[in-house]
A tleap script that builds the chain and sets N, CA, C and O, in Angstrom:
source leaprc.protein.ff14SB
mol = sequence {
  NMET ALA GLU ILE ARG ILE SER MET SER SER
  VAL PHE ASP ASP THR GLN LEU GLU GLY PHE
  ARG TRP PRO LEU HIE PRO PHE ASP GLU LEU
  GLU ARG ILE VAL GLU SER ILE ALA GLY LEU
  LEU ARG GLU CYS ARG ILE SER ASP VAL ARG
  ILE ALA GLU ALA VAL PHE SER ASP GLY LYS
  PRO LEU GLU ARG PRO ARG PHE ILE GLY ALA
  ALA ASP CYS ASP ARG LEU ALA ARG GLY THR
  PRO ARG CHIE
}
set mol.1.N position { 112.054 34.861 93.812 }
set mol.1.CA position { 112.795 33.696 93.394 }
set mol.1.C position { 111.946 32.902 92.413 }
set mol.1.O position { 110.747 32.720 92.626 }
set mol.2.N position { 112.560 32.435 91.350 }
set mol.2.CA position { 111.861 31.653 90.337 }
set mol.2.C position { 111.703 30.208 90.804 }
set mol.2.O position { 112.525 29.686 91.557 }
set mol.3.N position { 110.641 29.584 90.345 }
set mol.3.CA position { 110.392 28.196 90.703 }
set mol.3.C position { 109.475 27.557 89.674 }
set mol.3.O position { 108.753 28.240 88.948 }
set mol.4.N position { 109.518 26.253 89.629 }
set mol.4.CA position { 108.578 25.476 88.839 }
set mol.4.C position { 107.547 24.953 89.819 }
set mol.4.O position { 107.888 24.477 90.902 }
set mol.5.N position { 106.300 25.044 89.437 }
set mol.5.CA position { 105.233 24.516 90.294 }
set mol.5.C position { 104.590 23.330 89.606 }
set mol.5.O position { 104.279 23.375 88.416 }
set mol.6.N position { 104.399 22.285 90.361 }
set mol.6.CA position { 103.829 21.052 89.854 }
set mol.6.C position { 102.506 20.830 90.567 }
set mol.6.O position { 102.454 20.748 91.794 }
set mol.7.N position { 101.452 20.734 89.796 }
set mol.7.CA position { 100.120 20.496 90.342 }
set mol.7.C position { 99.689 19.088 89.956 }
set mol.7.O position { 99.885 18.657 88.820 }
set mol.8.N position { 99.108 18.388 90.899 }
set mol.8.CA position { 98.550 17.062 90.625 }
set mol.8.C position { 97.096 17.091 91.035 }
set mol.8.O position { 96.766 17.403 92.179 }
set mol.9.N position { 96.213 16.760 90.079 }
set mol.9.CA position { 94.789 16.779 90.360 }
set mol.9.C position { 94.105 15.653 89.604 }
set mol.9.O position { 94.718 14.949 88.802 }
set mol.10.N position { 92.831 15.506 89.882 }
set mol.10.CA position { 92.019 14.482 89.238 }
set mol.10.C position { 91.144 15.129 88.174 }
set mol.10.O position { 90.573 16.196 88.398 }
set mol.11.N position { 91.040 14.483 87.014 }
set mol.11.CA position { 90.124 14.995 85.990 }
set mol.11.C position { 88.673 14.766 86.410 }
set mol.11.O position { 87.763 15.371 85.843 }
set mol.12.N position { 88.452 13.900 87.396 }
set mol.12.CA position { 87.104 13.598 87.871 }
set mol.12.C position { 86.655 14.542 88.983 }
set mol.12.O position { 85.458 14.771 89.157 }
set mol.13.N position { 87.613 15.093 89.737 }
set mol.13.CA position { 87.285 15.982 90.849 }
set mol.13.C position { 88.407 17.000 90.990 }
set mol.13.O position { 89.431 16.722 91.613 }
set mol.14.N position { 88.210 18.187 90.404 }
set mol.14.CA position { 89.258 19.213 90.380 }
set mol.14.C position { 89.571 19.773 91.766 }
set mol.14.O position { 90.549 20.505 91.924 }
set mol.15.N position { 88.756 19.443 92.774 }
set mol.15.CA position { 89.067 19.910 94.128 }
set mol.15.C position { 90.158 19.051 94.765 }
set mol.15.O position { 90.757 19.451 95.764 }
set mol.16.N position { 90.417 17.887 94.201 }
set mol.16.CA position { 91.504 17.027 94.683 }
set mol.16.C position { 92.790 17.522 94.041 }
set mol.16.O position { 93.156 17.076 92.954 }
set mol.17.N position { 93.475 18.442 94.708 }
set mol.17.CA position { 94.623 19.124 94.132 }
set mol.17.C position { 95.774 19.152 95.132 }
set mol.17.O position { 95.601 19.547 96.285 }
set mol.18.N position { 96.930 18.733 94.683 }
set mol.18.CA position { 98.150 18.821 95.475 }
set mol.18.C position { 99.164 19.635 94.674 }
set mol.18.O position { 99.216 19.540 93.448 }
set mol.19.N position { 99.953 20.418 95.361 }
set mol.19.CA position { 100.941 21.234 94.678 }
set mol.19.C position { 102.328 21.065 95.277 }
set mol.19.O position { 102.491 20.886 96.483 }
set mol.20.N position { 103.324 21.128 94.396 }
set mol.20.CA position { 104.722 21.001 94.798 }
set mol.20.C position { 105.518 22.103 94.115 }
set mol.20.O position { 105.212 22.494 92.989 }
set mol.21.N position { 106.536 22.600 94.797 }
set mol.21.CA position { 107.390 23.665 94.263 }
set mol.21.C position { 108.798 23.146 94.043 }
set mol.21.O position { 109.314 22.373 94.850 }
set mol.22.N position { 109.423 23.570 92.946 }
set mol.22.CA position { 110.817 23.241 92.644 }
set mol.22.C position { 111.548 24.577 92.491 }
set mol.22.O position { 111.542 25.154 91.404 }
set mol.23.N position { 112.182 25.083 93.568 }
set mol.23.CA position { 112.905 26.364 93.469 }
set mol.23.C position { 114.056 26.254 92.469 }
set mol.23.O position { 114.753 25.241 92.416 }
set mol.24.N position { 114.243 27.303 91.686 }
set mol.24.CA position { 115.286 27.308 90.669 }
set mol.24.C position { 116.497 28.107 91.129 }
set mol.24.O position { 116.371 29.142 91.783 }
set mol.25.N position { 117.648 27.613 90.778 }
set mol.25.CA position { 118.917 28.303 90.995 }
set mol.25.C position { 119.282 28.984 89.675 }
set mol.25.O position { 118.936 28.465 88.613 }
set mol.26.N position { 119.964 30.122 89.707 }
set mol.26.CA position { 120.309 30.809 88.454 }
set mol.26.C position { 121.060 29.930 87.441 }
set mol.26.O position { 120.972 30.179 86.239 }
set mol.27.N position { 121.787 28.921 87.898 }
set mol.27.CA position { 122.536 28.073 86.979 }
set mol.27.C position { 121.778 26.811 86.562 }
set mol.27.O position { 122.314 25.993 85.814 }
set mol.28.N position { 120.550 26.642 87.032 }
set mol.28.CA position { 119.752 25.473 86.648 }
set mol.28.C position { 119.438 25.508 85.157 }
set mol.28.O position { 119.233 26.576 84.580 }
set mol.29.N position { 119.402 24.342 84.550 }
set mol.29.CA position { 118.997 24.212 83.155 }
set mol.29.C position { 117.543 23.739 83.145 }
set mol.29.O position { 117.248 22.597 83.497 }
set mol.30.N position { 116.658 24.619 82.743 }
set mol.30.CA position { 115.229 24.359 82.802 }
set mol.30.C position { 114.844 23.073 82.068 }
set mol.30.O position { 114.038 22.292 82.574 }
set mol.31.N position { 115.408 22.851 80.891 }
set mol.31.CA position { 115.060 21.660 80.113 }
set mol.31.C position { 115.403 20.382 80.868 }
set mol.31.O position { 114.636 19.419 80.828 }
set mol.32.N position { 116.529 20.358 81.546 }
set mol.32.CA position { 116.924 19.160 82.306 }
set mol.32.C position { 115.989 18.930 83.492 }
set mol.32.O position { 115.659 17.787 83.809 }
set mol.33.N position { 115.568 19.996 84.138 }
set mol.33.CA position { 114.656 19.861 85.277 }
set mol.33.C position { 113.301 19.345 84.800 }
set mol.33.O position { 112.727 18.446 85.415 }
set mol.34.N position { 112.791 19.906 83.712 }
set mol.34.CA position { 111.506 19.453 83.171 }
set mol.34.C position { 111.596 17.983 82.786 }
set mol.34.O position { 110.667 17.222 83.056 }
set mol.35.N position { 112.692 17.569 82.162 }
set mol.35.CA position { 112.856 16.157 81.790 }
set mol.35.C position { 112.961 15.274 83.037 }
set mol.35.O position { 112.454 14.152 83.031 }
set mol.36.N position { 113.596 15.746 84.088 }
set mol.36.CA position { 113.671 14.979 85.334 }
set mol.36.C position { 112.283 14.766 85.931 }
set mol.36.O position { 111.946 13.666 86.371 }
set mol.37.N position { 111.491 15.820 85.940 }
set mol.37.CA position { 110.133 15.725 86.472 }
set mol.37.C position { 109.299 14.788 85.599 }
set mol.37.O position { 108.576 13.937 86.118 }
set mol.38.N position { 109.395 14.940 84.272 }
set mol.38.CA position { 108.647 14.081 83.348 }
set mol.38.C position { 109.069 12.622 83.520 }
set mol.38.O position { 108.226 11.726 83.484 }
set mol.39.N position { 110.364 12.379 83.706 }
set mol.39.CA position { 110.853 11.020 83.917 }
set mol.39.C position { 110.293 10.411 85.193 }
set mol.39.O position { 109.902 9.244 85.207 }
set mol.40.N position { 110.252 11.191 86.258 }
set mol.40.CA position { 109.684 10.705 87.518 }
set mol.40.C position { 108.208 10.341 87.347 }
set mol.40.O position { 107.756 9.307 87.839 }
set mol.41.N position { 107.465 11.195 86.648 }
set mol.41.CA position { 106.044 10.918 86.429 }
set mol.41.C position { 105.855 9.652 85.587 }
set mol.41.O position { 104.937 8.871 85.839 }
set mol.42.N position { 106.727 9.448 84.579 }
set mol.42.CA position { 106.656 8.213 83.788 }
set mol.42.C position { 106.926 6.995 84.658 }
set mol.42.O position { 106.223 5.990 84.554 }
set mol.43.N position { 107.942 7.077 85.516 }
set mol.43.CA position { 108.267 5.961 86.403 }
set mol.43.C position { 107.119 5.660 87.364 }
set mol.43.O position { 106.924 4.511 87.760 }
set mol.44.N position { 106.363 6.685 87.737 }
set mol.44.CA position { 105.204 6.506 88.619 }
set mol.44.C position { 103.967 6.082 87.830 }
set mol.44.O position { 102.881 5.944 88.393 }
set mol.45.N position { 104.138 5.878 86.534 }
set mol.45.CA position { 103.060 5.454 85.628 }
set mol.45.C position { 101.910 6.447 85.565 }
set mol.45.O position { 100.744 6.067 85.463 }
set mol.46.N position { 102.258 7.715 85.627 }
set mol.46.CA position { 101.264 8.773 85.445 }
set mol.46.C position { 101.286 9.114 83.967 }
set mol.46.O position { 102.246 9.701 83.466 }
set mol.47.N position { 100.215 8.741 83.271 }
set mol.47.CA position { 100.209 8.861 81.813 }
set mol.47.C position { 99.585 10.158 81.301 }
set mol.47.O position { 99.892 10.581 80.186 }
set mol.48.N position { 98.729 10.790 82.076 }
set mol.48.CA position { 98.071 12.026 81.641 }
set mol.48.C position { 98.811 13.209 82.242 }
set mol.48.O position { 98.493 13.657 83.343 }
set mol.49.N position { 99.798 13.709 81.516 }
set mol.49.CA position { 100.615 14.834 81.977 }
set mol.49.C position { 100.331 16.023 81.074 }
set mol.49.O position { 100.444 15.926 79.852 }
set mol.50.N position { 99.965 17.134 81.677 }
set mol.50.CA position { 99.664 18.359 80.933 }
set mol.50.C position { 100.610 19.441 81.403 }
set mol.50.O position { 100.850 19.586 82.602 }
set mol.51.N position { 101.142 20.194 80.472 }
set mol.51.CA position { 102.095 21.247 80.813 }
set mol.51.C position { 101.482 22.598 80.448 }
set mol.51.O position { 101.113 22.841 79.299 }
set mol.52.N position { 101.384 23.462 81.440 }
set mol.52.CA position { 100.909 24.833 81.227 }
set mol.52.C position { 102.146 25.716 81.199 }
set mol.52.O position { 102.725 26.020 82.242 }
set mol.53.N position { 102.539 26.114 80.031 }
set mol.53.CA position { 103.733 26.946 79.893 }
set mol.53.C position { 103.335 28.399 80.106 }
set mol.53.O position { 103.011 29.115 79.159 }
set mol.54.N position { 103.365 28.819 81.361 }
set mol.54.CA position { 102.967 30.174 81.712 }
set mol.54.C position { 103.859 30.681 82.831 }
set mol.54.O position { 104.406 29.903 83.613 }
set mol.55.N position { 103.994 31.978 82.893 }
set mol.55.CA position { 104.776 32.618 83.948 }
set mol.55.C position { 103.824 33.464 84.771 }
set mol.55.O position { 103.111 34.315 84.238 }
set mol.56.N position { 103.818 33.226 86.068 }
set mol.56.CA position { 102.991 33.998 86.978 }
set mol.56.C position { 103.907 34.735 87.938 }
set mol.56.O position { 104.918 34.189 88.382 }
set mol.57.N position { 103.564 35.948 88.254 }
set mol.57.CA position { 104.365 36.765 89.155 }
set mol.57.C position { 103.774 36.727 90.554 }
set mol.57.O position { 102.558 36.818 90.724 }
set mol.58.N position { 104.643 36.593 91.562 }
set mol.58.CA position { 104.177 36.682 92.941 }
set mol.58.C position { 104.105 38.129 93.413 }
set mol.58.O position { 103.625 38.396 94.515 }
set mol.59.N position { 104.576 39.067 92.591 }
set mol.59.CA position { 104.604 40.465 92.982 }
set mol.59.C position { 103.238 41.141 92.933 }
set mol.59.O position { 103.033 42.167 93.581 }
set mol.60.N position { 102.302 40.576 92.171 }
set mol.60.CA position { 100.975 41.162 92.017 }
set mol.60.C position { 99.940 40.106 92.374 }
set mol.60.O position { 100.235 38.911 92.331 }
set mol.61.N position { 98.739 40.529 92.725 }
set mol.61.CA position { 97.689 39.528 92.966 }
set mol.61.C position { 97.476 38.693 91.712 }
set mol.61.O position { 97.415 39.224 90.603 }
set mol.62.N position { 97.365 37.405 91.895 }
set mol.62.CA position { 97.207 36.501 90.768 }
set mol.62.C position { 95.750 36.407 90.344 }
set mol.62.O position { 94.850 36.371 91.183 }
set mol.63.N position { 95.527 36.368 89.036 }
set mol.63.CA position { 94.191 36.148 88.527 }
set mol.63.C position { 93.882 34.655 88.507 }
set mol.63.O position { 92.718 34.256 88.468 }
set mol.64.N position { 94.909 33.848 88.531 }
set mol.64.CA position { 94.752 32.393 88.499 }
set mol.64.C position { 95.334 31.819 89.785 }
set mol.64.O position { 96.177 32.448 90.426 }
set mol.65.N position { 94.885 30.629 90.158 }
set mol.65.CA position { 95.431 30.028 91.379 }
set mol.65.C position { 96.916 29.704 91.218 }
set mol.65.O position { 97.410 29.517 90.106 }
set mol.66.N position { 97.609 29.644 92.341 }
set mol.66.CA position { 99.043 29.335 92.305 }
set mol.66.C position { 99.301 27.920 91.816 }
set mol.66.O position { 100.290 27.681 91.123 }
set mol.67.N position { 98.443 26.986 92.160 }
set mol.67.CA position { 98.512 25.626 91.637 }
set mol.67.C position { 97.231 25.406 90.858 }
set mol.67.O position { 96.148 25.750 91.330 }
set mol.68.N position { 97.343 24.843 89.681 }
set mol.68.CA position { 96.176 24.715 88.822 }
set mol.68.C position { 95.761 23.265 88.674 }
set mol.68.O position { 96.599 22.364 88.660 }
set mol.69.N position { 94.478 23.051 88.564 }
set mol.69.CA position { 93.947 21.713 88.355 }
set mol.69.C position { 93.871 21.388 86.873 }
set mol.69.O position { 94.216 22.214 86.028 }
set mol.70.N position { 93.421 20.190 86.567 }
set mol.70.CA position { 93.335 19.728 85.178 }
set mol.70.C position { 92.444 20.640 84.345 }
set mol.70.O position { 92.795 20.977 83.214 }
set mol.71.N position { 91.303 21.043 84.883 }
set mol.71.CA position { 90.381 21.901 84.132 }
set mol.71.C position { 91.016 23.263 83.861 }
set mol.71.O position { 90.863 23.806 82.767 }
set mol.72.N position { 91.725 23.822 84.841 }
set mol.72.CA position { 92.397 25.106 84.641 }
set mol.72.C position { 93.482 24.986 83.578 }
set mol.72.O position { 93.652 25.893 82.763 }
set mol.73.N position { 94.210 23.884 83.577 }
set mol.73.CA position { 95.255 23.666 82.578 }
set mol.73.C position { 94.649 23.628 81.178 }
set mol.73.O position { 95.205 24.201 80.241 }
set mol.74.N position { 93.515 22.954 81.039 }
set mol.74.CA position { 92.833 22.896 79.746 }
set mol.74.C position { 92.374 24.283 79.306 }
set mol.74.O position { 92.502 24.636 78.134 }
set mol.75.N position { 91.836 25.077 80.249 }
set mol.75.CA position { 91.395 26.436 79.919 }
set mol.75.C position { 92.577 27.301 79.499 }
set mol.75.O position { 92.463 28.074 78.548 }
set mol.76.N position { 93.702 27.186 80.183 }
set mol.76.CA position { 94.889 27.952 79.803 }
set mol.76.C position { 95.344 27.591 78.397 }
set mol.76.O position { 95.715 28.467 77.616 }
set mol.77.N position { 95.316 26.309 78.076 }
set mol.77.CA position { 95.747 25.854 76.747 }
set mol.77.C position { 94.834 26.420 75.651 }
set mol.77.O position { 95.291 26.722 74.549 }
set mol.78.N position { 93.530 26.560 75.969 }
set mol.78.CA position { 92.570 27.085 74.981 }
set mol.78.C position { 92.522 28.604 75.012 }
set mol.78.O position { 91.946 29.219 74.115 }
set mol.79.N position { 93.120 29.223 76.033 }
set mol.79.CA position { 93.054 30.684 76.170 }
set mol.79.C position { 91.733 31.174 76.719 }
set mol.79.O position { 91.377 32.339 76.544 }
set mol.80.N position { 90.990 30.277 77.393 }
set mol.80.CA position { 89.692 30.624 77.971 }
set mol.80.C position { 89.883 31.109 79.393 }
set mol.80.O position { 90.587 30.448 80.158 }
set mol.81.N position { 89.293 32.233 79.792 }
set mol.81.CA position { 89.455 32.703 81.174 }
set mol.81.C position { 88.779 31.790 82.163 }
set mol.81.O position { 87.839 31.068 81.830 }
set mol.82.N position { 89.273 31.833 83.391 }
set mol.82.CA position { 88.728 31.029 84.488 }
set mol.82.C position { 87.450 31.656 84.999 }
set mol.82.O position { 87.370 32.880 85.106 }
set mol.83.N position { 86.450 30.855 85.319 }
set mol.83.CA position { 85.168 31.358 85.856 }
set mol.83.C position { 85.213 31.439 87.338 }
set mol.83.O position { 84.232 31.839 87.965 }
savepdb mol mol.pdb
quit
């Protein structure tokens, strides 16, 4: 089943990580869901929002964690592998 995963972490301590899942229905409009999530974060006054546009499969062992921290998001954006 497809889902959007939302990770919340601190740029000061990447071990402080919380993850949330948004299961998708086949008729869901991805753009509307992303805008809903972005709107909620704006209302919560979370100003540092980073989006990792990547698809991970649950069918194979993952090379990256299921929920990613701020540092992992930055590495994905630069195309740098995780240490």
